[in-house]
PDB file of N, CA, C and O in Angstrom:
ATOM      1  N   MET A   1      90.838  87.805  86.065  1.00  0.00           N
ATOM      2  CA  MET A   1      91.564  88.556  85.078  1.00  0.00           C
ATOM      3  C   MET A   1      93.016  88.662  85.520  1.00  0.00           C
ATOM      4  O   MET A   1      93.297  88.840  86.705  1.00  0.00           O
ATOM      5  N   ILE A   2      93.911  88.557  84.596  1.00  0.00           N
ATOM      6  CA  ILE A   2      95.336  88.729  84.873  1.00  0.00           C
ATOM      7  C   ILE A   2      95.739  90.109  84.373  1.00  0.00           C
ATOM      8  O   ILE A   2      95.656  90.390  83.178  1.00  0.00           O
ATOM      9  N   SER A   3      96.176  90.971  85.288  1.00  0.00           N
ATOM     10  CA  SER A   3      96.550  92.334  84.925  1.00  0.00           C
ATOM     11  C   SER A   3      97.902  92.375  84.244  1.00  0.00           C
ATOM     12  O   SER A   3      98.801  91.597  84.563  1.00  0.00           O
ATOM     13  N   SER A   4      98.031  93.302  83.295  1.00  0.00           N
ATOM     14  CA  SER A   4      99.333  93.573  82.679  1.00  0.00           C
ATOM     15  C   SER A   4     100.157  94.399  83.668  1.00  0.00           C
ATOM     16  O   SER A   4      99.650  94.801  84.716  1.00  0.00           O
ATOM     17  N   GLU A   5     101.407  94.648  83.341  1.00  0.00           N
ATOM     18  CA  GLU A   5     102.255  95.462  84.215  1.00  0.00           C
ATOM     19  C   GLU A   5     101.676  96.864  84.355  1.00  0.00           C
ATOM     20  O   GLU A   5     101.699  97.436  85.445  1.00  0.00           O
ATOM     21  N   ILE A   6     101.161  97.419  83.271  1.00  0.00           N
ATOM     22  CA  ILE A   6     100.568  98.755  83.334  1.00  0.00           C
ATOM     23  C   ILE A   6      99.311  98.733  84.190  1.00  0.00           C
ATOM     24  O   ILE A   6      99.070  99.673  84.947  1.00  0.00           O
ATOM     25  N   GLY A   7      98.506  97.681  84.085  1.00  0.00           N
ATOM     26  CA  GLY A   7      97.324  97.549  84.919  1.00  0.00           C
ATOM     27  C   GLY A   7      97.671  97.469  86.391  1.00  0.00           C
ATOM     28  O   GLY A   7      96.971  98.037  87.229  1.00  0.00           O
ATOM     29  N   LYS A   8      98.748  96.766  86.713  1.00  0.00           N
ATOM     30  CA  LYS A   8      99.197  96.672  88.103  1.00  0.00           C
ATOM     31  C   LYS A   8      99.647  98.030  88.626  1.00  0.00           C
ATOM     32  O   LYS A   8      99.377  98.382  89.774  1.00  0.00           O
ATOM     33  N   ILE A   9     100.336  98.788  87.778  1.00  0.00           N
ATOM     34  CA  ILE A   9     100.777 100.129  88.169  1.00  0.00           C
ATOM     35  C   ILE A   9      99.564 101.022  88.419  1.00  0.00           C
ATOM     36  O   ILE A   9      99.533 101.767  89.398  1.00  0.00           O
ATOM     37  N   ALA A  10      98.564 100.950  87.537  1.00  0.00           N
ATOM     38  CA  ALA A  10      97.349 101.758  87.699  1.00  0.00           C
ATOM     39  C   ALA A  10      96.652 101.408  89.013  1.00  0.00           C
ATOM     40  O   ALA A  10      96.204 102.300  89.734  1.00  0.00           O
ATOM     41  N   GLN A  11      96.561 100.137  89.322  1.00  0.00           N
ATOM     42  CA  GLN A  11      95.915  99.708  90.560  1.00  0.00           C
ATOM     43  C   GLN A  11      96.712 100.174  91.782  1.00  0.00           C
ATOM     44  O   GLN A  11      96.135 100.694  92.737  1.00  0.00           O
ATOM     45  N   ASP A  12      98.024  99.991  91.755  1.00  0.00           N
ATOM     46  CA  ASP A  12      98.858 100.416  92.882  1.00  0.00           C
ATOM     47  C   ASP A  12      98.772 101.920  93.103  1.00  0.00           C
ATOM     48  O   ASP A  12      98.666 102.377  94.241  1.00  0.00           O
ATOM     49  N   ASP A  13      98.817 102.692  92.016  1.00  0.00           N
ATOM     50  CA  ASP A  13      98.747 104.143  92.132  1.00  0.00           C
ATOM     51  C   ASP A  13      97.389 104.595  92.641  1.00  0.00           C
ATOM     52  O   ASP A  13      97.293 105.604  93.341  1.00  0.00           O
ATOM     53  N   ARG A  14      96.352 103.871  92.302  1.00  0.00           N
ATOM     54  CA  ARG A  14      95.006 104.206  92.797  1.00  0.00           C
ATOM     55  C   ARG A  14      94.991 104.178  94.330  1.00  0.00           C
ATOM     56  O   ARG A  14      94.418 105.063  94.965  1.00  0.00           O
ATOM     57  N   PHE A  15      95.621 103.161  94.913  1.00  0.00           N
ATOM     58  CA  PHE A  15      95.645 103.051  96.367  1.00  0.00           C
ATOM     59  C   PHE A  15      96.558 104.089  97.016  1.00  0.00           C
ATOM     60  O   PHE A  15      96.406 104.380  98.203  1.00  0.00           O
ATOM     61  N   LYS A  16      97.496 104.647  96.265  1.00  0.00           N
ATOM     62  CA  LYS A  16      98.401 105.674  96.805  1.00  0.00           C
ATOM     63  C   LYS A  16      97.791 107.070  96.768  1.00  0.00           C
ATOM     64  O   LYS A  16      98.334 107.992  97.378  1.00  0.00           O
ATOM     65  N   THR A  17      96.674 107.244  96.065  1.00  0.00           N
ATOM     66  CA  THR A  17      96.084 108.570  95.869  1.00  0.00           C
ATOM     67  C   THR A  17      95.881 109.343  97.170  1.00  0.00           C
ATOM     68  O   THR A  17      96.276 110.507  97.224  1.00  0.00           O
ATOM     69  N   PRO A  18      95.289 108.772  98.225  1.00  0.00           N
ATOM     70  CA  PRO A  18      95.118 109.552  99.466  1.00  0.00           C
ATOM     71  C   PRO A  18      96.447 109.973 100.099  1.00  0.00           C
ATOM     72  O   PRO A  18      96.529 111.046 100.697  1.00  0.00           O
ATOM     73  N   GLU A  19      97.480 109.150  99.978  1.00  0.00           N
ATOM     74  CA  GLU A  19      98.791 109.491 100.532  1.00  0.00           C
ATOM     75  C   GLU A  19      99.434 110.630  99.754  1.00  0.00           C
ATOM     76  O   GLU A  19     100.035 111.531 100.338  1.00  0.00           O
ATOM     77  N   ILE A  20      99.305 110.583  98.434  1.00  0.00           N
ATOM     78  CA  ILE A  20      99.926 111.576  97.567  1.00  0.00           C
ATOM     79  C   ILE A  20      99.245 112.933  97.711  1.00  0.00           C
ATOM     80  O   ILE A  20      99.893 113.971  97.578  1.00  0.00           O
ATOM     81  N   ARG A  21      97.943 112.929  97.982  1.00  0.00           N
ATOM     82  CA  ARG A  21      97.154 114.159  98.068  1.00  0.00           C
ATOM     83  C   ARG A  21      96.459 114.270  99.427  1.00  0.00           C
ATOM     84  O   ARG A  21      95.230 114.254  99.487  1.00  0.00           O
ATOM     85  N   PRO A  22      97.229 114.381 100.526  1.00  0.00           N
ATOM     86  CA  PRO A  22      96.616 114.372 101.856  1.00  0.00           C
ATOM     87  C   PRO A  22      95.712 115.581 102.132  1.00  0.00           C
ATOM     88  O   PRO A  22      94.762 115.466 102.907  1.00  0.00           O
ATOM     89  N   GLY A  23      95.984 116.710 101.527  1.00  0.00           N
ATOM     90  CA  GLY A  23      95.183 117.905 101.771  1.00  0.00           C
ATOM     91  C   GLY A  23      93.809 117.863 101.134  1.00  0.00           C
ATOM     92  O   GLY A  23      92.959 118.695 101.450  1.00  0.00           O
ATOM     93  N   MET A  24      93.573 116.906 100.239  1.00  0.00           N
ATOM     94  CA  MET A  24      92.295 116.827  99.539  1.00  0.00           C
ATOM     95  C   MET A  24      91.279 115.951 100.266  1.00  0.00           C
ATOM     96  O   MET A  24      90.109 115.925  99.882  1.00  0.00           O
ATOM     97  N   HIS A  25      91.703 115.225 101.319  1.00  0.00           N
ATOM     98  CA  HIS A  25      90.815 114.373 102.110  1.00  0.00           C
ATOM     99  C   HIS A  25      90.036 113.397 101.220  1.00  0.00           C
ATOM    100  O   HIS A  25      88.813 113.299 101.322  1.00  0.00           O
ATOM    101  N   ILE A  26      90.737 112.691 100.366  1.00  0.00           N
ATOM    102  CA  ILE A  26      90.128 111.775  99.404  1.00  0.00           C
ATOM    103  C   ILE A  26      89.780 110.446 100.076  1.00  0.00           C
ATOM    104  O   ILE A  26      90.587 109.876 100.810  1.00  0.00           O
ATOM    105  N   VAL A  27      88.580 109.973  99.815  1.00  0.00           N
ATOM    106  CA  VAL A  27      88.138 108.653 100.262  1.00  0.00           C
ATOM    107  C   VAL A  27      87.844 107.837  99.011  1.00  0.00           C
ATOM    108  O   VAL A  27      87.017 108.228  98.187  1.00  0.00           O
ATOM    109  N   LEU A  28      88.516 106.712  98.873  1.00  0.00           N
ATOM    110  CA  LEU A  28      88.338 105.877  97.689  1.00  0.00           C
ATOM    111  C   LEU A  28      87.181 104.911  97.873  1.00  0.00           C
ATOM    112  O   LEU A  28      86.935 104.409  98.970  1.00  0.00           O
ATOM    113  N   ASP A  29      86.483 104.663  96.790  1.00  0.00           N
ATOM    114  CA  ASP A  29      85.383 103.710  96.786  1.00  0.00           C
ATOM    115  C   ASP A  29      85.698 102.688  95.691  1.00  0.00           C
ATOM    116  O   ASP A  29      86.865 102.365  95.469  1.00  0.00           O
ATOM    117  N   ALA A  30      84.712 102.196  95.033  1.00  0.00           N
ATOM    118  CA  ALA A  30      84.874 101.141  94.027  1.00  0.00           C
ATOM    119  C   ALA A  30      85.672 101.634  92.821  1.00  0.00           C
ATOM    120  O   ALA A  30      85.636 102.813  92.469  1.00  0.00           O
ATOM    121  N   PHE A  31      86.391 100.703  92.201  1.00  0.00           N
ATOM    122  CA  PHE A  31      87.091 101.007  90.959  1.00  0.00           C
ATOM    123  C   PHE A  31      87.297  99.726  90.170  1.00  0.00           C
ATOM    124  O   PHE A  31      87.241  98.623  90.713  1.00  0.00           O
ATOM    125  N   VAL A  32      87.536  99.898  88.879  1.00  0.00           N
ATOM    126  CA  VAL A  32      87.840  98.763  88.024  1.00  0.00           C
ATOM    127  C   VAL A  32      88.848  99.220  86.983  1.00  0.00           C
ATOM    128  O   VAL A  32      88.696 100.286  86.387  1.00  0.00           O
ATOM    129  N   VAL A  33      89.882  98.409  86.765  1.00  0.00           N
ATOM    130  CA  VAL A  33      90.884  98.684  85.743  1.00  0.00           C
ATOM    131  C   VAL A  33      90.421  97.997  84.466  1.00  0.00           C
ATOM    132  O   VAL A  33      90.308  96.772  84.414  1.00  0.00           O
ATOM    133  N   MET A  34      90.156  98.789  83.444  1.00  0.00           N
ATOM    134  CA  MET A  34      89.707  98.279  82.152  1.00  0.00           C
ATOM    135  C   MET A  34      90.932  98.081  81.256  1.00  0.00           C
ATOM    136  O   MET A  34      92.035  98.484  81.625  1.00  0.00           O
ATOM    137  N   PRO A  35      90.753  97.472  80.097  1.00  0.00           N
ATOM    138  CA  PRO A  35      91.903  97.245  79.215  1.00  0.00           C
ATOM    139  C   PRO A  35      92.662  98.514  78.827  1.00  0.00           C
ATOM    140  O   PRO A  35      93.882  98.471  78.665  1.00  0.00           O
ATOM    141  N   ASN A  36      91.964  99.642  78.674  1.00  0.00           N
ATOM    142  CA  ASN A  36      92.669 100.845  78.244  1.00  0.00           C
ATOM    143  C   ASN A  36      92.335 102.084  79.071  1.00  0.00           C
ATOM    144  O   ASN A  36      92.680 103.194  78.665  1.00  0.00           O
ATOM    145  N   HIS A  37      91.668 101.927  80.227  1.00  0.00           N
ATOM    146  CA  HIS A  37      91.366 103.046  81.106  1.00  0.00           C
ATOM    147  C   HIS A  37      90.900 102.532  82.467  1.00  0.00           C
ATOM    148  O   HIS A  37      90.771 101.326  82.678  1.00  0.00           O
ATOM    149  N   VAL A  38      90.648 103.468  83.386  1.00  0.00           N
ATOM    150  CA  VAL A  38      90.240 103.117  84.745  1.00  0.00           C
ATOM    151  C   VAL A  38      88.937 103.828  85.065  1.00  0.00           C
ATOM    152  O   VAL A  38      88.782 105.003  84.733  1.00  0.00           O
ATOM    153  N   HIS A  39      88.002 103.145  85.702  1.00  0.00           N
ATOM    154  CA  HIS A  39      86.773 103.741  86.234  1.00  0.00           C
ATOM    155  C   HIS A  39      86.897 103.717  87.750  1.00  0.00           C
ATOM    156  O   HIS A  39      87.276 102.701  88.332  1.00  0.00           O
ATOM    157  N   GLY A  40      86.577 104.841  88.390  1.00  0.00           N
ATOM    158  CA  GLY A  40      86.647 104.858  89.843  1.00  0.00           C
ATOM    159  C   GLY A  40      85.695 105.853  90.448  1.00  0.00           C
ATOM    160  O   GLY A  40      85.339 106.852  89.821  1.00  0.00           O
ATOM    161  N   ILE A  41      85.284 105.581  91.665  1.00  0.00           N
ATOM    162  CA  ILE A  41      84.434 106.484  92.428  1.00  0.00           C
ATOM    163  C   ILE A  41      85.284 107.041  93.569  1.00  0.00           C
ATOM    164  O   ILE A  41      85.858 106.295  94.362  1.00  0.00           O
ATOM    165  N   ILE A  42      85.346 108.348  93.628  1.00  0.00           N
ATOM    166  CA  ILE A  42      86.141 109.034  94.664  1.00  0.00           C
ATOM    167  C   ILE A  42      85.181 109.717  95.613  1.00  0.00           C
ATOM    168  O   ILE A  42      85.611 110.361  96.570  1.00  0.00           O
TER     169      ILE A  42
END
């Protein structure tokens, strides 16, 4: 799949989540960027 610019931003921001919210102790698991939304397991 070729991501749109918005899809790339969504993916990049997903990986930044633990950095942005260090006090929440977030561990990321699987995710998928869909055409109009994102599914993820936190």
